[in-house]
C-alpha positions in Angstrom: -55.0 -54.6 113.7 -56.7 -51.2 113.4 -60.2 -51.1 114.6 -63.0 -51.2 112.1 -65.3 -48.2 112.4 -69.0 -49.0 112.5 -71.3 -46.0 112.3 -74.7 -46.5 113.9 -75.9 -48.8 116.6 -79.2 -49.8 115.1 -80.0 -53.4 114.1 -77.6 -53.4 111.2 -74.7 -51.7 113.0 -75.0 -54.0 116.0 -75.1 -57.1 113.9 -72.1 -55.9 111.8 -70.1 -55.2 115.0 -71.1 -58.6 116.5 -69.9 -60.5 113.4 -66.6 -58.7 113.5 -66.2 -59.4 117.2 -66.9 -63.1 116.7 -63.8 -63.1 114.4 -61.8 -61.2 117.1 -61.6 -58.0 115.1 -61.6 -54.8 117.2 -64.5 -52.5 116.5 -65.2 -48.8 117.2 -69.0 -48.5 117.2 -70.2 -44.9 116.9 -73.7 -43.9 118.1 -74.9 -40.4 118.5 -77.6 -41.4 121.1 -78.2 -40.4 123.8 -76.7 -37.0 123.0 -78.7 -36.6 119.9 -81.9 -38.3 118.6 -83.5 -38.5 115.2 -87.1 -37.3 114.9 -88.3 -40.9 115.1 -86.1 -42.4 117.9 -86.9 -42.0 121.6 -85.2 -44.8 123.5 -81.5 -44.5 124.4 -80.8 -48.2 123.9 -79.3 -49.8 120.7 -81.4 -51.5 118.0 -84.5 -49.5 118.8 -87.6 -50.7 117.0 -89.6 -47.7 115.9 -92.3 -48.7 113.4 -93.6 -52.0 114.9 -92.7 -54.6 117.5 -93.2 -57.4 115.0 -90.3 -59.2 113.2 -92.9 -60.9 110.8 -93.8 -64.5 110.3 -92.2 -67.4 112.2 -93.0 -70.2 109.7 -89.9 -71.4 107.9 -92.0 -71.7 104.7 -92.6 -67.9 104.8 -90.1 -65.4 103.4 -89.6 -63.8 106.7 -89.4 -67.1 108.5 -86.8 -68.4 106.1 -84.7 -65.2 106.5 -84.8 -65.4 110.3 -83.7 -69.0 110.2 -80.8 -68.1 107.9 -79.9 -65.3 110.4 -79.9 -67.8 113.3 -77.5 -70.1 111.4 -75.2 -67.1 110.7 -75.0 -66.3 114.5 -77.5 -63.4 114.7 -77.6 -61.2 117.8 -81.1 -60.0 116.7 -82.5 -63.5 116.8 -80.8 -64.1 120.1 -82.4 -61.0 121.6 -85.8 -61.8 120.1 -85.8 -65.3 121.7 -85.6 -63.7 125.2 -88.0 -60.8 124.6 -90.8 -62.3 122.5 -94.5 -61.6 123.2 -97.4 -63.6 121.9 -98.3 -62.7 118.3 -100.0 -65.6 116.6 -97.8 -66.8 113.7 -95.5 -63.8 114.0 -92.4 -63.1 116.1 -93.0 -60.0 118.1 -91.0 -58.6 120.9 -91.1 -56.3 123.9 -89.2 -53.3 122.4 -87.4 -52.2 125.6 -86.3 -55.7 126.6 -85.1 -56.4 123.1 -83.1 -53.2 122.9 -81.7 -53.7 126.4 -80.5 -57.2 125.7 -78.6 -56.1 122.6 -77.2 -53.0 124.3 -75.8 -55.0 127.1 -74.3 -57.6 124.8 -72.6 -54.9 122.7 -71.4 -52.8 125.6 -69.9 -55.8 127.4 -68.1 -57.2 124.4 -64.3 -57.0 124.8 -63.7 -56.4 121.1 -66.3 -53.6 120.8 -65.6 -50.0 122.0 -68.8 -47.9 122.0 -68.2 -44.2 121.2 -71.1 -41.9 121.9 -70.5 -39.4 119.2 -72.1 -38.1 116.0 -70.1 -38.8 112.9 -70.5 -36.0 110.3 -68.0 -37.2 107.7 -66.8 -40.6 106.5 -63.7 -41.7 108.4 -60.5 -43.2 106.9 -59.9 -46.9 107.0 -62.3 -49.8 107.0 -65.7 -48.6 107.8 -69.3 -49.9 107.8 -71.9 -47.2 107.5 -75.1 -48.4 109.1 -76.8 -45.1 109.9 -80.2 -46.2 108.9 -83.1 -44.4 107.1 -82.7 -41.2 109.2 -79.0 -40.5 108.5 -78.0 -37.0 109.8 -77.9 -34.2 107.3 -74.1 -33.7 107.6 -73.3 -37.4 107.1 -75.9 -37.6 104.3 -74.1 -34.9 102.5 -70.7 -36.7 103.0 -72.2 -39.9 101.6 -73.8 -38.1 98.7 -70.4 -36.7 97.8 -68.9 -40.1 98.2 -71.2 -42.1 95.9 -71.5 -39.3 93.3 -75.3 -39.5 93.0 -78.4 -38.2 94.7 -80.2 -40.0 97.4 -83.7 -41.3 96.9 -86.3 -40.6 99.5 -89.4 -42.3 100.8 -91.5 -41.7 103.9 -92.2 -44.2 106.7 -95.1 -44.0 109.1 -95.5 -45.6 112.6 -98.8 -46.9 114.0 -100.6 -45.7 117.2 -100.5 -47.7 120.5 -103.5 -47.9 122.9 -103.9 -49.2 126.4 -105.4 -52.6 126.8 -107.8 -51.5 129.6 -109.3 -48.9 127.4 -110.5 -51.4 124.7 -114.1 -52.4 124.8 -113.9 -56.1 125.1 -117.7 -56.4 124.5 -117.1 -55.3 120.9 -113.8 -57.0 120.0 -112.9 -60.7 119.8 -109.6 -62.5 120.2 -108.4 -64.6 117.3 -105.4 -65.1 115.0 -105.9 -65.1 111.3 -106.6 -68.7 110.0 -106.2 -69.8 113.7 -102.4 -69.5 113.5 -101.5 -68.9 117.1 -103.5 -68.3 120.3 -106.8 -66.5 120.5 -105.3 -63.9 122.8 -102.5 -62.9 120.4 -104.7 -60.5 118.5 -107.8 -58.5 119.3 -110.1 -57.9 116.3 -112.3 -54.9 115.9 -115.1 -56.0 113.4 -116.9 -53.5 111.1 -120.3 -53.8 109.5 -120.5 -52.3 106.0 -122.2 -49.2 107.4 -119.6 -48.7 110.1 -116.8 -49.2 107.6 -118.2 -46.7 105.1 -118.6 -44.0 107.8 -115.1 -44.7 109.0 -113.7 -44.6 105.5 -115.3 -41.3 104.7 -113.8 -39.7 107.8 -110.4 -41.2 107.2 -110.0 -39.9 103.6 -111.1 -36.4 104.7 -109.1 -36.2 107.9 -106.3 -33.6 108.1 -102.7 -34.8 107.8 -99.7 -33.3 109.6 -97.4 -31.0 107.6 -94.0 -32.5 106.7 -91.0 -31.0 108.4 -88.1 -29.5 106.4 -85.9 -32.6 106.8 -88.7 -34.6 105.3 -89.4 -32.5 102.3 -86.0 -32.4 100.8 -85.7 -34.6 97.7 -88.7 -36.1 95.9 -91.7 -37.1 98.0 -92.2 -40.9 97.8 -94.2 -43.3 100.0 -92.9 -46.9 100.2 -95.7 -49.4 99.4 -94.9 -51.7 102.3 -95.3 -49.0 105.0 -97.9 -46.7 103.4 -100.0 -44.5 105.7 -103.5 -45.9 106.1 -105.0 -42.6 104.9 -102.9 -42.7 101.7 -103.9 -46.2 101.0 -107.6 -45.4 101.6 -107.5 -42.5 99.0 -106.7 -45.1 96.3 -110.2 -46.5 96.6 -112.9 -47.5 99.0 -112.0 -51.2 99.1 -108.2 -50.7 99.3 -108.0 -50.9 103.1 -110.3 -54.0 103.1 -107.9 -55.8 100.8 -104.9 -54.5 102.8 -104.5 -54.1 106.6 -108.3 -54.2 107.2 -108.9 -57.5 105.3 -111.3 -59.7 107.2 -110.2 -63.0 105.6 -109.4 -65.9 108.0 -111.4 -64.3 110.8 -114.9 -65.2 112.1 -116.7 -63.1 114.6 -118.0 -65.6 117.2 -121.0 -63.5 118.0 -122.3 -63.5 114.5 -120.7 -66.7 113.1 -119.8 -64.7 110.0 -116.8 -62.9 108.6 -116.8 -59.2 109.3 -117.1 -56.7 106.4 -113.7 -55.3 107.5 -111.5 -55.6 110.6 -108.8 -53.7 112.5 -106.4 -56.0 114.3 -104.7 -55.1 117.6 -101.4 -56.8 118.4 -99.7 -57.1 121.8 -97.1 -54.4 122.2 -95.5 -55.7 125.5 -95.1 -58.8 127.5 -97.3 -57.5 130.4 -100.2 -57.2 127.9 -101.0 -53.6 128.8 -100.5 -52.1 125.3 -101.7 -52.9 121.8 -100.7 -51.4 118.5 -103.1 -51.0 115.5 -101.7 -53.4 112.9 -101.0 -51.7 109.6 -102.3 -48.3 110.7 -99.2 -46.3 110.1 -100.4 -42.8 109.7 -99.5 -39.1 109.2 -102.8 -37.7 110.5 -102.7 -34.9 113.0 -102.9 -36.3 116.6 -106.3 -34.8 117.2 -107.6 -36.3 113.9 -106.1 -39.7 114.9 -108.1 -39.6 118.2 -111.3 -38.6 116.4 -111.1 -41.0 113.5 -109.6 -44.0 115.1 -112.1 -43.8 117.9 -114.7 -44.7 115.3 -113.1 -48.2 115.2 -115.5 -50.6 117.0 -114.1 -51.3 120.4 -111.8 -48.2 120.4 -114.5 -45.6 121.1 -112.9 -44.8 124.5 -109.4 -45.9 123.6 -106.5 -44.3 125.5 -103.7 -43.5 123.0 -100.3 -43.9 124.6 -98.5 -43.1 121.3 -99.9 -41.5 118.2 -98.7 -42.4 114.8 -95.8 -40.3 113.3 -94.3 -40.0 109.9 -90.6 -39.6 109.2 -88.2 -39.6 106.3 -86.4 -42.7 105.2 -83.3 -42.5 103.1 -81.6 -45.1 100.9 -78.9 -45.4 98.3 -79.5 -46.0 94.6 -77.4 -49.1 95.3 -77.0 -50.9 91.9 -73.7 -49.9 90.5 -72.6 -48.5 93.9 -72.6 -51.6 96.2 -71.8 -55.3 95.4 -73.7 -58.2 96.9 -71.6 -58.1 100.0 -72.7 -54.5 100.6 -69.2 -53.4 99.8 -68.7 -50.1 97.9 -67.4 -51.0 94.4 -65.2 -47.9 94.0 -64.0 -47.9 97.6 -63.7 -51.5 98.8 -62.7 -50.4 102.4 -66.2 -49.0 102.8 -69.3 -51.1 103.4 -73.0 -50.1 104.0 -75.6 -52.0 106.0 -79.3 -51.6 106.8 -82.1 -49.8 105.2 -79.8 -47.3 103.7 -78.7 -50.0 101.2 -82.2 -50.5 99.9 -83.4 -53.5 101.9 -86.6 -52.9 103.7 -87.7 -54.1 107.2 -86.2 -54.9 110.6 -84.9 -58.3 109.9 -83.8 -57.4 106.4 -81.7 -54.6 107.9 -80.3 -56.8 110.6 -79.5 -59.5 108.0 -77.6 -57.0 105.8 -75.5 -56.1 108.8 -74.7 -59.7 109.4 -73.6 -60.1 105.8 -71.6 -56.9 105.7 -69.8 -57.6 109.0 -69.1 -61.2 108.1 -67.8 -60.3 104.6 -65.5 -57.6 106.0 -64.3 -59.9 108.8 -63.3 -62.7 106.3 -61.5 -60.1 104.1 -59.5 -58.8 107.1 -58.7 -62.4 108.1 -57.5 -63.3 104.7 -60.2 -65.9 104.2 -62.0 -66.7 101.0 -65.0 -64.6 100.1 -68.3 -66.0 101.4 -71.0 -65.5 98.7 -74.5 -66.5 99.8 -76.3 -68.3 96.9 -79.5 -66.8 95.4 -81.5 -69.8 96.7 -81.1 -68.2 100.2 -83.3 -65.3 101.1 -80.4 -63.1 102.2 -78.5 -64.1 99.1 -81.4 -63.0 96.9 -81.8 -59.7 98.8 -78.1 -58.9 98.4 -78.3 -59.8 94.8 -81.2 -57.3 94.4 -79.1 -54.6 96.0 -76.3 -55.3 93.5 -78.3 -56.0 90.4 -81.6 -54.1 90.7 -82.6 -51.6 88.1 -80.8 -48.3 88.9 -83.5 -46.3 87.0 -86.3 -47.6 89.2 -84.7 -48.9 92.3 -87.0 -49.3 95.3 -86.5 -50.8 98.7 -87.1 -54.6 98.8 -88.2 -56.7 101.7 -88.0 -60.5 102.0 -90.4 -62.3 99.7 -90.6 -65.6 98.0 -90.8 -63.9 94.6 -87.2 -62.9 94.5 -85.9 -66.5 94.9 -85.0 -68.5 91.8 -87.8 -70.8 90.5 -87.7 -74.5 91.5 -86.7 -76.9 88.7 -89.9 -78.9 89.3 -93.5 -77.6 89.2 -95.3 -77.7 92.5 -99.0 -76.8 92.5 -99.8 -76.1 96.2 -98.6 -72.7 97.5 -97.5 -74.0 100.9 -95.8 -77.0 99.4 -93.9 -74.8 97.0 -92.8 -72.4 99.7 -91.7 -75.3 101.9 -89.6 -76.7 99.1 -88.1 -73.2 98.5 -87.2 -72.9 102.2 -85.7 -76.3 102.4 -83.7 -75.7 99.3 -82.4 -72.4 100.6 -81.4 -73.8 104.0 -79.6 -76.7 102.3 -77.8 -74.2 100.1 -76.7 -72.1 103.1 -75.4 -75.2 104.9 -73.3 -76.2 101.9 -71.8 -72.8 101.6 -71.0 -72.5 105.4 -69.5 -76.0 105.4 -67.3 -75.1 102.4 -66.2 -71.9 104.1 -65.2 -73.7 107.3 -63.2 -76.4 105.4 
């Protein structure tokens, strides 16, 4: 059997290659690192996490928790790596980035069915191929894909948050607590604002100077994805927008005052040794000097040492409806699959999950097995259905959320009870499909 070519060793590409290998199908995995890096990537390992080290909520009755459990049951390498590299993060699953990448890299490189080829691919190869080049696909391959699909790409911009050293945080001004007490008190540090402090910070934030976009970021129409909007862009929508977004104080009580702060910035552990914290929800495109000046106004970060400033980079995705089916297979070229954020799914776990589905679907096709279609009651099934059936005139990236699942037949009043019922229904549906596929 000829090897399947998988282009890109990010989360989606590694998951796709892993699924093919589990079915004993040879894979050629192409990755241009370490010879060439995108503007956002720095680490030579596979499955590099750029924007955040969080894989979202753990709870099964949350959208992200449900998707992660589905991934585990589908044999996810991402979930395997996360289990051995996790760091405390309250109700979320967060990982040590390097340990996470190193684990996946070692598993892929040592797999007997996967041959890693360190080479940039500039055109789509012949034969069965999974394109998982991510949101920063190279210009040459982008042009090749554009010619293949016969339509223009859509663009949005993604921004990464700064990281500060733990020892530079003023512990007299911050307090440890997880929102709604979900998790340990040491999982998050909270920087509380009074109203006066917030208004001063807000004024400086909206007037701070942003970094100019590079040429590779200005091609196409300029769009900012709602789920990863720069904090300064959000702030310019209105004075209270950050307080109802990443700076929301709900679920938190400052033990020194016994009251909820007017606003809060949460700091989340970045590594297992506890030496670094990232500013949750503070993706930004401010100039580095401006980041130092403005973010040092955050209570507790007056003398913060910034180990990484926020950066902004281009994300690219297909106008997938009409191009891809729900198995992430190209409708007009059934030997070609896509996976990851380039398909229009948004987020780390969503990208990885699409790689699982694409790899599994192609593996079953090559093995002559019946097609495995995940039901819409599952989170991955609903996401893939969105990729296939979303509106092509207004298609936007979609992350996991309970709103894309079909309604329950019965009315359930409580939100948590409803989400729990949706999750249980989805997992039961997945188990039925997997059992039928094995029979």
